[in-house]
Z-matrix of the N, CA and C atoms (Angstrom, degrees):
N
C 1 1.443
C 2 1.515 1 111.26
N 3 1.358 2 116.33 1 128.70
C 4 1.442 3 119.56 2 -174.96
C 5 1.516 4 110.04 3 -82.71
N 6 1.281 5 115.85 4 132.28
C 7 1.450 6 119.00 5 179.82
C 8 1.553 7 109.37 6 -87.99
N 9 1.369 8 114.49 7 134.99
C 10 1.455 9 119.97 8 -178.47
C 11 1.510 10 109.44 9 -71.63
N 12 1.349 11 114.41 10 144.18
C 13 1.461 12 117.93 11 176.08
C 14 1.526 13 110.61 12 -75.49
N 15 1.334 14 117.15 13 157.81
C 16 1.462 15 120.53 14 176.13
C 17 1.514 16 113.79 15 -55.35
N 18 1.328 17 115.66 16 -33.06
C 19 1.485 18 119.59 17 179.02
C 20 1.493 19 111.57 18 -66.21
N 21 1.316 20 116.51 19 -41.34
C 22 1.482 21 121.62 20 178.89
C 23 1.476 22 110.53 21 -65.76
N 24 1.360 23 115.89 22 -39.95
C 25 1.463 24 120.39 23 175.79
C 26 1.530 25 111.80 24 -58.39
N 27 1.314 26 115.46 25 -42.71
C 28 1.467 27 119.92 26 179.22
C 29 1.529 28 113.82 27 -61.82
N 30 1.366 29 114.97 28 -40.91
C 31 1.454 30 121.59 29 -179.69
C 32 1.510 31 107.76 30 -67.12
N 33 1.316 32 118.04 31 -43.24
C 34 1.477 33 120.31 32 -178.54
C 35 1.502 34 109.55 33 -64.06
N 36 1.279 35 115.50 34 -42.34
C 37 1.512 36 120.48 35 179.88
C 38 1.505 37 109.68 36 -62.32
N 39 1.353 38 116.54 37 -41.40
C 40 1.481 39 120.92 38 -178.81
C 41 1.543 40 110.64 39 -63.49
N 42 1.329 41 114.60 40 -43.15
C 43 1.497 42 120.16 41 179.78
C 44 1.520 43 107.79 42 -64.15
N 45 1.332 44 119.00 43 -45.07
C 46 1.458 45 121.04 44 179.66
C 47 1.536 46 111.42 45 -60.45
N 48 1.329 47 115.05 46 -40.97
C 49 1.473 48 119.20 47 179.75
C 50 1.526 49 112.62 48 -63.30
N 51 1.382 50 114.45 49 -39.67
C 52 1.459 51 119.92 50 178.23
C 53 1.488 52 110.88 51 -66.09
N 54 1.364 53 118.60 52 -40.84
C 55 1.475 54 121.09 53 -179.51
C 56 1.507 55 109.21 54 -67.20
N 57 1.283 56 118.03 55 -43.16
C 58 1.478 57 120.51 56 175.70
C 59 1.510 58 113.46 57 -57.92
N 60 1.346 59 113.87 58 -44.22
C 61 1.499 60 119.34 59 -179.78
C 62 1.526 61 110.28 60 -66.01
N 63 1.338 62 118.83 61 -38.22
C 64 1.454 63 120.09 62 178.67
C 65 1.484 64 110.75 63 -65.97
N 66 1.401 65 116.51 64 -40.45
C 67 1.454 66 118.42 65 179.28
C 68 1.550 67 112.65 66 -62.59
N 69 1.332 68 113.52 67 -37.88
C 70 1.451 69 119.80 68 -177.27
C 71 1.548 70 109.27 69 -71.94
N 72 1.339 71 118.38 70 -35.13
C 73 1.459 72 122.83 71 -173.64
C 74 1.525 73 113.90 72 -105.54
N 75 1.362 74 114.24 73 13.55
C 76 1.467 75 117.26 74 -176.21
C 77 1.576 76 111.41 75 -62.03
N 78 1.271 77 115.32 76 -44.52
C 79 1.511 78 118.96 77 -177.40
C 80 1.515 79 109.90 78 -63.21
N 81 1.373 80 118.03 79 -50.05
C 82 1.468 81 118.01 80 179.20
C 83 1.545 82 113.72 81 -59.05
N 84 1.376 83 114.55 82 -38.72
C 85 1.473 84 118.46 83 -179.60
C 86 1.513 85 110.29 84 -66.65
N 87 1.348 86 115.43 85 -44.19
C 88 1.457 87 119.71 86 176.57
C 89 1.518 88 112.24 87 -60.74
N 90 1.369 89 115.15 88 -37.98
C 91 1.464 90 118.73 89 178.88
C 92 1.496 91 112.69 90 -66.64
N 93 1.372 92 116.80 91 -38.80
C 94 1.459 93 119.06 92 176.68
C 95 1.506 94 112.10 93 -67.07
N 96 1.350 95 116.59 94 -42.21
C 97 1.467 96 121.34 95 176.35
C 98 1.491 97 112.23 96 -59.82
N 99 1.364 98 115.68 97 -44.49
C 100 1.462 99 119.23 98 -179.67
C 101 1.553 100 110.85 99 -64.64
N 102 1.357 101 115.87 100 -39.31
C 103 1.487 102 118.75 101 177.62
C 104 1.521 103 112.02 102 -62.22
N 105 1.343 104 116.53 103 -39.94
C 106 1.438 105 120.71 104 178.19
C 107 1.516 106 112.82 105 -62.01
N 108 1.361 107 113.07 106 -41.52
C 109 1.483 108 119.91 107 179.62
C 110 1.513 109 107.66 108 -64.95
N 111 1.347 110 119.01 109 -44.96
C 112 1.475 111 120.91 110 -176.63
C 113 1.558 112 109.48 111 -65.09
N 114 1.332 113 116.49 112 -44.32
C 115 1.477 114 118.82 113 179.01
C 116 1.536 115 110.94 114 -60.95
N 117 1.309 116 116.01 115 -45.89
C 118 1.468 117 120.70 116 -179.06
C 119 1.504 118 109.15 117 -61.58
N 120 1.317 119 117.08 118 -41.85
C 121 1.512 120 120.14 119 178.87
C 122 1.526 121 111.66 120 -65.35
N 123 1.347 122 115.14 121 -39.48
C 124 1.480 123 119.37 122 178.89
C 125 1.493 124 110.57 123 -63.42
N 126 1.356 125 116.89 124 -42.58
C 127 1.460 126 121.26 125 -179.81
C 128 1.485 127 110.72 126 -64.76
N 129 1.313 128 118.32 127 -40.46
C 130 1.453 129 123.36 128 177.92
C 131 1.553 130 109.40 129 -61.79
N 132 1.327 131 115.45 130 -43.34
C 133 1.484 132 120.19 131 -179.67
C 134 1.531 133 111.93 132 -64.22
N 135 1.355 134 113.71 133 -44.59
C 136 1.477 135 118.08 134 179.01
C 137 1.528 136 110.37 135 -61.16
N 138 1.363 137 115.58 136 -45.32
C 139 1.465 138 118.94 137 178.78
C 140 1.519 139 113.19 138 -61.30
N 141 1.333 140 115.03 139 -39.24
C 142 1.475 141 119.58 140 176.32
C 143 1.508 142 112.12 141 -62.62
N 144 1.381 143 114.39 142 -45.69
C 145 1.458 144 117.93 143 -179.29
C 146 1.537 145 112.16 144 -65.54
N 147 1.343 146 116.15 145 -33.92
C 148 1.438 147 121.20 146 177.04
C 149 1.519 148 111.20 147 -63.07
N 150 1.326 149 114.27 148 -45.46
C 151 1.490 150 119.80 149 179.45
C 152 1.524 151 108.93 150 -64.18
N 153 1.305 152 117.78 151 -39.12
C 154 1.481 153 120.26 152 -180.00
C 155 1.535 154 109.76 153 -64.18
N 156 1.374 155 115.93 154 -41.38
C 157 1.481 156 118.04 155 178.28
C 158 1.503 157 112.09 156 -66.10
N 159 1.338 158 117.30 157 -41.70
C 160 1.424 159 121.45 158 178.81
C 161 1.511 160 111.51 159 -60.43
N 162 1.328 161 115.52 160 -42.19
C 163 1.470 162 120.22 161 178.79
C 164 1.528 163 111.83 162 -64.82
N 165 1.358 164 116.00 163 -45.57
C 166 1.466 165 117.63 164 177.83
C 167 1.505 166 112.49 165 -62.98
N 168 1.345 167 116.90 166 -38.21
C 169 1.479 168 120.66 167 178.61
C 170 1.530 169 111.27 168 -65.88
N 171 1.318 170 116.50 169 -42.73
C 172 1.479 171 120.88 170 178.42
C 173 1.510 172 111.71 171 -62.43
N 174 1.291 173 116.48 172 -38.74
C 175 1.479 174 121.42 173 -179.40
C 176 1.531 175 109.52 174 -64.69
N 177 1.327 176 116.41 175 -43.09
C 178 1.501 177 120.65 176 178.28
C 179 1.517 178 108.80 177 -64.52
N 180 1.355 179 118.01 178 -43.25
C 181 1.444 180 120.06 179 -178.77
C 182 1.534 181 110.30 180 -63.32
N 183 1.295 182 117.52 181 -42.38
C 184 1.498 183 121.78 182 -179.48
C 185 1.581 184 108.51 183 -62.63
N 186 1.315 185 114.67 184 -39.94
C 187 1.473 186 118.73 185 -179.51
C 188 1.507 187 109.96 186 -67.36
N 189 1.346 188 117.77 187 -44.70
C 190 1.444 189 120.77 188 177.25
C 191 1.513 190 114.15 189 -63.31
N 192 1.319 191 117.86 190 -40.60
C 193 1.466 192 123.03 191 178.11
C 194 1.533 193 111.47 192 -64.59
N 195 1.321 194 115.37 193 -38.68
C 196 1.493 195 120.29 194 178.38
C 197 1.518 196 110.03 195 -63.63
N 198 1.305 197 116.66 196 -45.74
C 199 1.492 198 121.71 197 177.97
C 200 1.497 199 110.77 198 -62.32
N 201 1.356 200 115.89 199 -37.61
C 202 1.470 201 119.80 200 178.18
C 203 1.529 202 110.89 201 -64.51
N 204 1.321 203 117.23 202 -45.18
C 205 1.450 204 121.21 203 179.47
C 206 1.536 205 111.65 204 -64.45
N 207 1.329 206 117.18 205 -26.46
C 208 1.462 207 122.71 206 178.27
C 209 1.544 208 110.82 207 -86.95
N 210 1.329 209 116.66 208 8.57
C 211 1.471 210 123.92 209 178.60
C 212 1.526 211 113.13 210 64.17
N 213 1.327 212 115.28 211 23.44
C 214 1.499 213 119.00 212 176.49
C 215 1.525 214 107.33 213 -99.37
N 216 1.336 215 112.59 214 73.05
C 217 1.470 216 120.65 215 -168.06
C 218 1.514 217 112.75 216 -67.40
N 219 1.355 218 117.11 217 -39.97
C 220 1.455 219 119.37 218 177.95
C 221 1.491 220 111.99 219 -60.83
N 222 1.314 221 116.49 220 -46.33
C 223 1.454 222 122.45 221 179.50
C 224 1.514 223 112.75 222 -64.66
N 225 1.355 224 113.30 223 -40.77
C 226 1.486 225 119.06 224 176.26
C 227 1.485 226 111.11 225 -61.80
N 228 1.309 227 117.96 226 -42.66
C 229 1.466 228 121.44 227 -177.42
C 230 1.511 229 110.47 228 -66.64
N 231 1.312 230 118.10 229 -37.52
C 232 1.487 231 121.10 230 178.52
C 233 1.527 232 110.21 231 -61.90
N 234 1.361 233 117.49 232 -46.40
C 235 1.441 234 120.53 233 179.32
C 236 1.537 235 110.64 234 -63.75
N 237 1.312 236 117.29 235 -44.46
C 238 1.422 237 122.23 236 -173.92
C 239 1.548 238 111.29 237 -69.62
N 240 1.319 239 116.12 238 -33.32
C 241 1.470 240 121.38 239 176.08
C 242 1.512 241 110.42 240 -69.60
N 243 1.318 242 115.93 241 -34.84
C 244 1.478 243 120.99 242 172.68
C 245 1.528 244 110.56 243 -61.94
N 246 1.300 245 116.29 244 -42.78
C 247 1.471 246 122.74 245 179.02
C 248 1.539 247 109.85 246 -63.20
N 249 1.310 248 117.32 247 -44.75
C 250 1.456 249 121.10 248 179.00
C 251 1.534 250 110.99 249 -62.70
N 252 1.307 251 115.91 250 -40.22
C 253 1.485 252 121.83 251 -177.94
C 254 1.531 253 110.44 252 -67.17
N 255 1.303 254 115.96 253 -44.03
C 256 1.470 255 120.00 254 -172.65
C 257 1.558 256 113.57 255 -87.05
N 258 1.348 257 114.39 256 -25.69
C 259 1.499 258 117.64 257 -176.41
C 260 1.542 259 111.22 258 -135.27
N 261 1.344 260 116.63 259 58.34
C 262 1.466 261 119.85 260 -172.31
C 263 1.549 262 115.05 261 -62.99
N 264 1.341 263 116.11 262 -28.55
C 265 1.451 264 121.67 263 -178.66
C 266 1.519 265 114.12 264 -93.36
N 267 1.333 266 115.04 265 -3.04
C 268 1.474 267 119.76 266 -176.03
C 269 1.501 268 109.87 267 -82.40
N 270 1.352 269 115.70 268 150.80
C 271 1.459 270 121.37 269 178.77
C 272 1.508 271 111.78 270 -58.67
N 273 1.324 272 115.06 271 -37.12
C 274 1.479 273 119.03 272 178.23
C 275 1.513 274 110.68 273 -68.33
N 276 1.342 275 117.98 274 -30.54
C 277 1.436 276 120.99 275 176.72
C 278 1.515 277 112.44 276 -68.64
N 279 1.348 278 116.56 277 -30.06
C 280 1.445 279 121.62 278 173.51
C 281 1.482 280 111.95 279 -66.14
N 282 1.342 281 116.61 280 -45.76
C 283 1.467 282 119.71 281 179.11
C 284 1.489 283 112.45 282 -65.01
N 285 1.365 284 115.57 283 -35.39
C 286 1.482 285 121.76 284 -179.52
C 287 1.529 286 110.68 285 -56.37
N 288 1.325 287 116.37 286 -37.77
C 289 1.503 288 119.72 287 -175.13
C 290 1.521 289 110.80 288 -62.91
N 291 1.373 290 116.45 289 -37.00
C 292 1.431 291 118.77 290 176.84
C 293 1.475 292 112.42 291 -65.96
N 294 1.335 293 116.78 292 -43.69
C 295 1.500 294 120.76 293 179.78
C 296 1.530 295 111.33 294 -67.46
N 297 1.339 296 116.65 295 -30.16
C 298 1.499 297 119.29 296 176.04
C 299 1.535 298 108.19 297 -63.44
N 300 1.358 299 115.09 298 -47.54
C 301 1.457 300 118.65 299 179.10
C 302 1.498 301 113.17 300 -60.22
N 303 1.322 302 117.09 301 -42.70
C 304 1.461 303 120.76 302 -179.20
C 305 1.549 304 110.83 303 -71.78
N 306 1.325 305 118.88 304 -26.09
C 307 1.438 306 121.21 305 175.65
C 308 1.546 307 108.15 306 -69.88
N 309 1.329 308 117.45 307 -42.52
C 310 1.450 309 121.50 308 176.61
C 311 1.553 310 109.67 309 -61.59
N 312 1.290 311 117.24 310 -39.96
C 313 1.483 312 120.24 311 177.95
C 314 1.513 313 109.58 312 -59.95
N 315 1.322 314 117.60 313 -47.78
C 316 1.466 315 120.85 314 -179.59
C 317 1.475 316 113.23 315 -65.83
N 318 1.320 317 117.95 316 -25.78
C 319 1.466 318 122.56 317 177.61
C 320 1.549 319 111.59 318 -86.90
N 321 1.334 320 116.35 319 -0.09
C 322 1.461 321 121.14 320 179.84
C 323 1.519 322 115.11 321 75.98
N 324 1.332 323 116.61 322 15.50
C 325 1.465 324 122.25 323 -177.64
C 326 1.540 325 104.16 324 -97.18
N 327 1.345 326 117.15 325 80.60
C 328 1.456 327 120.51 326 -169.54
C 329 1.509 328 112.98 327 -72.09
N 330 1.337 329 116.62 328 -36.62
C 331 1.465 330 119.73 329 -179.28
C 332 1.540 331 111.39 330 -65.90
N 333 1.330 332 115.27 331 -41.79
C 334 1.441 333 120.03 332 176.39
C 335 1.526 334 112.14 333 -64.13
N 336 1.341 335 115.19 334 -40.24
C 337 1.452 336 120.24 335 176.60
C 338 1.516 337 111.15 336 -60.68
N 339 1.334 338 114.80 337 -46.35
C 340 1.490 339 120.12 338 -179.58
C 341 1.528 340 109.93 339 -58.48
N 342 1.331 341 115.81 340 -43.78
C 343 1.479 342 119.51 341 179.40
C 344 1.533 343 111.73 342 -60.13
N 345 1.330 344 116.55 343 -40.20
C 346 1.471 345 121.60 344 179.58
C 347 1.534 346 112.08 345 -62.40
N 348 1.333 347 113.69 346 -45.97
C 349 1.489 348 119.02 347 -176.81
C 350 1.531 349 109.80 348 -69.50
N 351 1.294 350 117.01 349 -38.26
C 352 1.493 351 119.09 350 177.62
C 353 1.535 352 111.16 351 -69.02
N 354 1.314 353 116.00 352 -34.92
C 355 1.495 354 119.30 353 174.75
C 356 1.522 355 109.26 354 -62.85
N 357 1.353 356 115.10 355 -41.27
C 358 1.473 357 116.99 356 -179.12
C 359 1.540 358 110.20 357 -62.85
N 360 1.331 359 117.48 358 -45.86
C 361 1.462 360 120.84 359 -176.12
C 362 1.541 361 109.84 360 -66.71
N 363 1.305 362 117.27 361 -30.72
C 364 1.474 363 121.45 362 178.89
C 365 1.545 364 108.60 363 -74.31
N 366 1.329 365 116.56 364 -42.47
C 367 1.459 366 118.57 365 -175.41
C 368 1.538 367 112.73 366 -81.15
N 369 1.350 368 115.40 367 -28.97
C 370 1.492 369 118.57 368 -174.08
C 371 1.570 370 106.52 369 -135.59
N 372 1.322 371 120.35 370 68.16
C 373 1.470 372 120.21 371 -175.21
C 374 1.478 373 112.88 372 -61.29
N 375 1.308 374 119.05 373 -26.78
C 376 1.445 375 123.19 374 177.43
C 377 1.547 376 112.17 375 -118.11
N 378 1.311 377 113.45 376 30.00
C 379 1.452 378 119.16 377 -177.67
C 380 1.527 379 114.13 378 -70.89
N 381 1.272 380 113.91 379 173.77
C 382 1.476 381 120.34 380 -177.56
C 383 1.534 382 109.13 381 -65.88
N 384 1.314 383 121.27 382 -29.75
C 385 1.418 384 125.17 383 -173.63
C 386 1.534 385 112.93 384 -110.24
N 387 1.356 386 117.48 385 15.07
C 388 1.483 387 119.68 386 -175.59
C 389 1.496 388 112.89 387 -59.95
N 390 1.340 389 117.27 388 -45.27
C 391 1.482 390 119.99 389 179.45
C 392 1.493 391 110.22 390 -60.08
N 393 1.305 392 116.20 391 -42.66
C 394 1.482 393 121.45 392 -177.77
C 395 1.545 394 108.60 393 -63.76
N 396 1.307 395 116.83 394 -43.66
C 397 1.494 396 118.71 395 178.97
C 398 1.522 397 112.53 396 -63.46
N 399 1.330 398 114.38 397 -38.63
C 400 1.493 399 119.55 398 176.82
C 401 1.530 400 111.83 399 -64.56
N 402 1.298 401 116.43 400 -43.65
C 403 1.447 402 119.08 401 177.06
C 404 1.507 403 112.88 402 -63.16
N 405 1.348 404 117.55 403 -36.93
C 406 1.421 405 119.99 404 178.59
C 407 1.549 406 111.65 405 -67.37
N 408 1.285 407 118.11 406 -30.01
C 409 1.452 408 119.83 407 175.02
C 410 1.522 409 110.62 408 -64.57
N 411 1.330 410 115.72 409 -37.82
C 412 1.465 411 120.77 410 178.03
C 413 1.550 412 107.54 411 -65.63
N 414 1.297 413 118.36 412 -43.22
C 415 1.474 414 122.03 413 -179.31
C 416 1.517 415 109.51 414 -60.31
N 417 1.331 416 116.93 415 -42.79
C 418 1.481 417 121.35 416 -179.73
C 419 1.507 418 112.21 417 -61.77
N 420 1.326 419 115.17 418 -43.98
C 421 1.461 420 119.76 419 178.46
C 422 1.527 421 110.84 420 -63.38
N 423 1.345 422 115.29 421 -39.60
C 424 1.447 423 119.78 422 178.48
C 425 1.538 424 111.05 423 -64.12
N 426 1.348 425 115.99 424 -42.27
C 427 1.477 426 120.50 425 178.04
C 428 1.536 427 110.94 426 -62.06
N 429 1.295 428 116.21 427 -31.93
C 430 1.492 429 120.36 428 -179.07
C 431 1.562 430 110.49 429 -82.60
N 432 1.362 431 116.81 430 -2.01
C 433 1.471 432 119.87 431 -177.22
C 434 1.490 433 114.87 432 77.27
N 435 1.326 434 117.06 433 13.77
C 436 1.459 435 122.75 434 178.48
C 437 1.564 436 106.83 435 -95.05
N 438 1.343 437 114.99 436 78.14
C 439 1.434 438 118.42 437 -168.21
C 440 1.545 439 113.72 438 -72.17
N 441 1.333 440 117.54 439 -34.00
C 442 1.445 441 117.00 440 177.75
C 443 1.529 442 112.10 441 -70.60
N 444 1.352 443 116.91 442 -37.67
C 445 1.444 444 121.28 443 175.01
C 446 1.557 445 110.36 444 -62.55
N 447 1.333 446 113.64 445 -36.92
C 448 1.479 447 119.52 446 178.32
C 449 1.500 448 110.32 447 -65.90
N 450 1.304 449 116.94 448 -42.13
C 451 1.478 450 121.12 449 179.03
C 452 1.507 451 109.64 450 -60.36
N 453 1.350 452 116.33 451 -47.27
C 454 1.464 453 121.65 452 179.80
C 455 1.524 454 110.64 453 -58.59
N 456 1.335 455 117.32 454 -40.60
C 457 1.440 456 122.39 455 -175.74
C 458 1.587 457 108.68 456 -70.19
N 459 1.308 458 114.88 457 -46.26
C 460 1.473 459 118.57 458 178.12
C 461 1.517 460 112.73 459 -61.30
N 462 1.322 461 115.23 460 -37.50
C 463 1.467 462 118.55 461 -178.34
C 464 1.493 463 112.20 462 -62.40
N 465 1.326 464 117.13 463 -34.70
C 466 1.477 465 122.54 464 177.81
C 467 1.508 466 113.59 465 -62.60
N 468 1.336 467 115.68 466 -21.30
C 469 1.441 468 117.49 467 179.06
C 470 1.540 469 111.10 468 -61.72
N 471 1.373 470 114.57 469 -52.85
C 472 1.489 471 115.71 470 -177.60
C 473 1.499 472 113.45 471 -86.25
N 474 1.337 473 117.25 472 -11.49
C 475 1.473 474 119.68 473 172.89
C 476 1.523 475 110.11 474 -79.40
N 477 1.311 476 117.06 475 -41.31
C 478 1.497 477 120.78 476 -175.90
C 479 1.492 478 112.13 477 -91.91
N 480 1.361 479 117.38 478 -26.02
C 481 1.476 480 120.96 479 -173.48
C 482 1.513 481 109.55 480 -134.99
N 483 1.330 482 116.83 481 62.65
C 484 1.457 483 118.99 482 -171.81
C 485 1.522 484 114.74 483 -66.28
N 486 1.309 485 118.32 484 -16.36
C 487 1.459 486 121.30 485 -179.26
C 488 1.535 487 111.80 486 -89.92
N 489 1.315 488 118.00 487 -5.88
C 490 1.446 489 122.62 488 -176.73
C 491 1.496 490 113.76 489 -69.39
N 492 1.291 491 117.41 490 141.02
C 493 1.484 492 123.29 491 177.89
C 494 1.543 493 110.05 492 -66.26
N 495 1.327 494 116.78 493 -16.93
C 496 1.443 495 122.65 494 -177.76
C 497 1.525 496 113.08 495 -74.07
N 498 1.335 497 116.68 496 -21.22
C 499 1.485 498 122.41 497 -172.31
C 500 1.524 499 114.52 498 -49.62
N 501 1.355 500 119.20 499 -49.16
C 502 1.430 501 118.34 500 -179.39
C 503 1.534 502 113.49 501 -62.45
N 504 1.322 503 115.28 502 -35.74
C 505 1.465 504 119.35 503 176.83
C 506 1.491 505 111.56 504 -65.65
N 507 1.364 506 116.77 505 -36.94
C 508 1.471 507 120.67 506 179.34
C 509 1.515 508 110.89 507 -65.48
N 510 1.351 509 115.97 508 -41.12
C 511 1.509 510 118.39 509 176.58
C 512 1.503 511 110.79 510 -63.60
N 513 1.329 512 116.98 511 -40.94
C 514 1.453 513 119.61 512 177.93
C 515 1.536 514 110.35 513 -60.14
N 516 1.319 515 116.73 514 -39.60
C 517 1.459 516 119.59 515 -179.12
C 518 1.534 517 111.48 516 -68.15
N 519 1.308 518 116.06 517 -33.37
C 520 1.467 519 120.31 518 176.37
C 521 1.515 520 109.64 519 -61.35
N 522 1.321 521 116.14 520 -48.46
C 523 1.462 522 119.73 521 179.31
C 524 1.518 523 111.09 522 -59.94
N 525 1.308 524 117.15 523 -40.01
C 526 1.470 525 122.53 524 179.30
C 527 1.521 526 109.26 525 -61.56
N 528 1.321 527 117.81 526 -39.51
C 529 1.479 528 121.43 527 179.58
C 530 1.546 529 110.16 528 -68.64
N 531 1.308 530 117.79 529 -35.89
C 532 1.459 531 121.34 530 176.21
C 533 1.549 532 109.69 531 -65.28
N 534 1.286 533 114.90 532 -36.43
C 535 1.499 534 118.76 533 176.44
C 536 1.500 535 108.81 534 -65.08
N 537 1.307 536 118.34 535 -42.13
C 538 1.463 537 122.97 536 178.70
C 539 1.534 538 111.48 537 -58.97
N 540 1.305 539 114.37 538 -33.33
C 541 1.508 540 120.82 539 -179.09
C 542 1.525 541 109.71 540 -87.35
N 543 1.366 542 116.78 541 -1.57
C 544 1.448 543 123.68 542 -177.91
C 545 1.555 544 111.73 543 61.33
N 546 1.314 545 114.68 544 28.57
C 547 1.476 546 121.35 545 174.08
C 548 1.523 547 109.18 546 -94.55
N 549 1.333 548 112.44 547 75.95
C 550 1.482 549 120.53 548 -169.52
C 551 1.525 550 113.74 549 -62.76
N 552 1.308 551 116.95 550 -38.47
C 553 1.456 552 118.82 551 -179.46
C 554 1.545 553 110.77 552 -65.17
N 555 1.319 554 115.33 553 -41.37
C 556 1.447 555 120.57 554 178.37
C 557 1.547 556 110.54 555 -64.34
N 558 1.334 557 112.24 556 -41.79
C 559 1.502 558 117.64 557 178.32
C 560 1.527 559 109.35 558 -59.48
N 561 1.349 560 115.24 559 -47.83
C 562 1.454 561 119.59 560 -178.74
C 563 1.552 562 111.93 561 -60.09
N 564 1.324 563 114.81 562 -46.65
C 565 1.487 564 118.59 563 178.59
C 566 1.539 565 109.68 564 -58.90
N 567 1.304 566 118.64 565 -40.16
C 568 1.437 567 120.81 566 -177.44
C 569 1.526 568 113.23 567 -69.91
N 570 1.385 569 115.15 568 -40.39
C 571 1.464 570 118.76 569 174.76
C 572 1.538 571 110.51 570 -62.69
N 573 1.315 572 117.51 571 -41.91
C 574 1.480 573 120.45 572 178.20
C 575 1.521 574 111.67 573 -64.17
N 576 1.320 575 116.71 574 -38.12
C 577 1.482 576 120.27 575 175.66
C 578 1.516 577 112.36 576 -62.60
N 579 1.325 578 114.90 577 -38.73
C 580 1.477 579 120.68 578 178.90
C 581 1.548 580 109.82 579 -64.96
N 582 1.318 581 117.02 580 -45.51
C 583 1.446 582 119.19 581 -179.12
C 584 1.496 583 111.11 582 -64.93
N 585 1.349 584 117.00 583 -36.34
C 586 1.466 585 121.24 584 -179.12
C 587 1.500 586 112.59 585 -74.11
N 588 1.350 587 117.27 586 -39.18
C 589 1.472 588 120.33 587 -173.77
C 590 1.518 589 113.65 588 -85.65
N 591 1.361 590 115.36 589 -32.33
C 592 1.473 591 119.52 590 -178.07
C 593 1.554 592 110.39 591 -131.34
N 594 1.271 593 117.76 592 61.36
C 595 1.504 594 121.95 593 -172.99
C 596 1.526 595 111.04 594 -63.43
N 597 1.324 596 119.06 595 -25.05
C 598 1.461 597 126.06 596 -176.45
C 599 1.549 598 113.41 597 -79.86
N 600 1.326 599 115.67 598 -14.68
C 601 1.492 600 119.25 599 -171.24
C 602 1.550 601 113.60 600 -84.56
N 603 1.317 602 112.37 601 156.09
C 604 1.452 603 117.29 602 177.78
C 605 1.530 604 108.31 603 -69.46
N 606 1.308 605 119.43 604 -26.13
C 607 1.484 606 123.71 605 177.00
C 608 1.521 607 108.59 606 -63.22
N 609 1.323 608 117.24 607 -39.94
C 610 1.461 609 120.83 608 178.02
C 611 1.544 610 112.74 609 -62.39
N 612 1.305 611 114.62 610 -39.03
C 613 1.464 612 119.45 611 176.84
C 614 1.548 613 109.97 612 -59.86
N 615 1.294 614 115.33 613 -44.53
C 616 1.477 615 119.06 614 177.63
C 617 1.509 616 110.89 615 -64.08
N 618 1.380 617 114.74 616 -39.32
C 619 1.445 618 116.80 617 -177.86
C 620 1.523 619 112.06 618 -63.19
N 621 1.300 620 118.16 619 -35.90
C 622 1.482 621 121.49 620 179.05
C 623 1.542 622 110.44 621 -61.15
N 624 1.343 623 115.65 622 -36.89
C 625 1.458 624 120.09 623 178.31
C 626 1.547 625 110.46 624 -71.14
N 627 1.338 626 115.32 625 -44.45
C 628 1.441 627 120.35 626 -176.71
C 629 1.527 628 111.49 627 -67.28
N 630 1.340 629 117.35 628 -27.19
C 631 1.448 630 120.87 629 179.51
C 632 1.543 631 112.09 630 -60.80
N 633 1.360 632 114.40 631 -32.78
C 634 1.458 633 117.48 632 177.45
C 635 1.523 634 110.72 633 -65.80
N 636 1.311 635 117.20 634 -40.66
C 637 1.467 636 120.91 635 179.15
C 638 1.558 637 108.72 636 -64.83
N 639 1.336 638 118.91 637 -44.55
C 640 1.457 639 123.47 638 -177.28
C 641 1.567 640 108.16 639 -62.86
N 642 1.337 641 113.68 640 -46.26
C 643 1.467 642 116.15 641 -179.98
C 644 1.527 643 110.57 642 -60.01
N 645 1.292 644 118.08 643 -37.48
C 646 1.462 645 121.04 644 177.45
C 647 1.550 646 110.43 645 -63.63
N 648 1.334 647 117.47 646 -41.63
C 649 1.458 648 121.00 647 178.87
C 650 1.513 649 110.28 648 -65.47
N 651 1.335 650 117.76 649 -41.06
C 652 1.479 651 121.23 650 179.24
C 653 1.516 652 108.84 651 -64.11
N 654 1.342 653 118.01 652 -42.88
C 655 1.445 654 123.16 653 -179.62
C 656 1.543 655 109.37 654 -62.83
N 657 1.318 656 116.54 655 -44.86
C 658 1.484 657 120.86 656 179.21
C 659 1.525 658 111.72 657 -61.15
N 660 1.317 659 117.02 658 -45.27
C 661 1.461 660 120.55 659 178.16
C 662 1.546 661 112.01 660 -60.72
N 663 1.342 662 113.72 661 -38.86
C 664 1.469 663 118.77 662 178.81
C 665 1.523 664 110.59 663 -64.32
N 666 1.315 665 116.33 664 -42.48
C 667 1.486 666 119.85 665 -179.11
C 668 1.532 667 110.39 666 -67.69
N 669 1.305 668 117.50 667 -35.91
C 670 1.474 669 120.39 668 -179.12
C 671 1.522 670 108.80 669 -66.24
N 672 1.319 671 117.41 670 -39.90
C 673 1.454 672 122.69 671 179.55
C 674 1.518 673 110.92 672 -68.80
């Protein structure tokens, strides 16, 4: 009979100890494993539900935007308000609020539109459409004949969102409001600022044309005096 070496005895003892330890800790190990499986399953379910919600919200937004483009503003607003109600924290719900405000604008409901844009700026001060909402507030004030309030609203576009592509258009709108107030020198200064600051923009091209009209008005006022 071959006698086992001390090294073999140590290996056998180690294996036996491991087996005894596994038997003792089998239930806790299975419990941990089961917990991991449950947590992973729950995370997968939550992720799936989130994707489902995002898809449903995007479909509603696309439907509302299509109706808006077709000038069916009442129908668009109904769909978009449903989206806001059901998915208030969703990115599509954020976009819906802008289209709701613009639908109200198109329907001539200026106070309701104003409330929508102000809600957007309160809820999403640095949102994707913040500059657009701010510009729309200027437009609403202009439509109401409140030209100084419109100027103040338009000015916030480039003060608060200087990187926005809307900035040149906002400056152009300020100059237009000065024209409406017959403040020709201020209108001229604003048009010149637009050409200087945003020479590449289509708004600057318009400003160069409008400067001729403003210069004519300034010249006429000077001759009258």
